[in-house]
C-alpha positions as CSV (number, residue, x, y, z in Angstrom):
1,M,-14.5,9.5,-9.2
2,A,-14.3,11.2,-5.9
3,D,-16.3,8.8,-3.7
4,T,-14.6,5.6,-5.3
5,F,-11.5,7.4,-4.1
6,D,-13.1,8.5,-0.6
7,I,-14.0,4.5,-0.1
8,L,-10.4,4.0,-1.1
9,R,-8.9,6.5,1.4
10,K,-10.8,4.9,4.0
11,L,-10.3,1.5,3.7
12,V,-6.5,2.3,3.1
13,D,-6.7,4.1,7.0
14,E,-8.1,1.1,8.4
15,V,-6.1,-1.9,6.6
16,E,-4.2,-4.1,8.5
17,Y,-2.3,-7.0,6.8
18,K,0.8,-8.3,8.4
19,P,2.9,-7.0,12.1
20,G,5.4,-3.6,10.7
21,W,3.2,-3.1,7.6
22,A,2.0,0.4,7.3
23,F,-0.2,1.6,4.2
24,D,-1.1,5.1,3.5
25,I,-1.9,7.2,-0.4
26,V,0.4,9.5,-1.2
27,V,0.2,11.9,-4.2
28,E,3.7,12.1,-6.7
29,D,3.2,13.9,-9.8
30,G,-0.7,14.5,-9.4
31,A,-1.1,10.9,-9.2
32,L,-2.5,8.9,-6.8
33,R,-0.2,6.1,-5.1
34,L,-1.0,3.4,-2.6
35,R,2.5,3.1,0.0
36,I,3.2,-0.4,1.5
37,T,6.2,0.3,4.1
38,D,7.6,-2.9,5.8
39,M,8.7,-1.1,9.2
40,K,10.5,-4.0,10.3
41,C,12.4,-5.0,7.1
42,V,16.6,-4.9,7.5
43,D,19.1,-4.0,5.9
44,A,20.9,-7.2,3.9
45,Y,24.1,-5.5,4.2
46,N,23.9,-4.6,7.9
47,P,21.8,-7.3,9.5
48,G,20.2,-6.1,12.3
49,R,19.8,-3.2,11.3
50,P,16.4,-1.1,10.5
51,M,15.6,-0.1,7.1
52,P,12.4,0.5,6.6
53,L,11.2,-0.5,2.9
54,A,8.2,0.9,0.9
55,H,6.8,0.0,-2.4
56,Y,4.4,2.2,-4.3
57,Q,1.9,1.4,-6.2
58,P,-0.3,3.4,-9.0
59,V,-3.8,3.6,-8.1
60,P,-6.1,2.7,-10.9
61,I,-8.4,5.6,-12.1
62,T,-11.4,3.6,-12.1
63,T,-14.9,3.7,-10.0
64,Y,-14.1,0.9,-8.0
65,N,-17.0,-0.2,-4.9
66,E,-15.7,-0.9,-1.8
67,K,-15.3,-5.0,-2.2
68,T,-13.3,-4.3,-5.8
69,W,-11.0,-1.6,-3.5
70,K,-10.4,-4.7,-1.0
71,R,-9.6,-7.1,-3.5
72,W,-7.2,-4.4,-5.7
73,I,-5.4,-3.7,-2.0
74,Y,-4.8,-7.3,-1.2
75,E,-3.5,-7.7,-4.8
76,Q,-0.9,-4.8,-4.2
77,C,-0.2,-6.6,-0.7
78,R,0.5,-9.7,-2.8
79,R,2.7,-8.2,-5.6
80,V,5.0,-6.8,-2.1
81,E,5.0,-10.5,-1.0
82,N,6.4,-11.6,-4.2
83,H,8.6,-9.3,-4.6
84,E,10.3,-9.9,-1.4
C-alpha cells in the first residue's frame, strides 16, 4: 500500500492543471485527502478581493499504478470544475 501512495504523492508534487491551482496531500483524521486550491478565486460578495478556495477530495484506499493515479487526479480536477 505504501508504494501506491508514494506514486500518488510524487504525481501530486508534479501536477499542473490551471494557472493559480495548487495541489497537495493532507492528512485529516488519519485519512489522506487531495487538496486542490484555486489561488485566483475571488470573493463573490466583494469582487476584486482574493479568496483562495480549497477543495478536499478523499483519497481512495486502493493500489493504483501511475497511470490510474493520473486519471484519478484528472477526475478530481473535473469534479472541482463542475462544482464551480
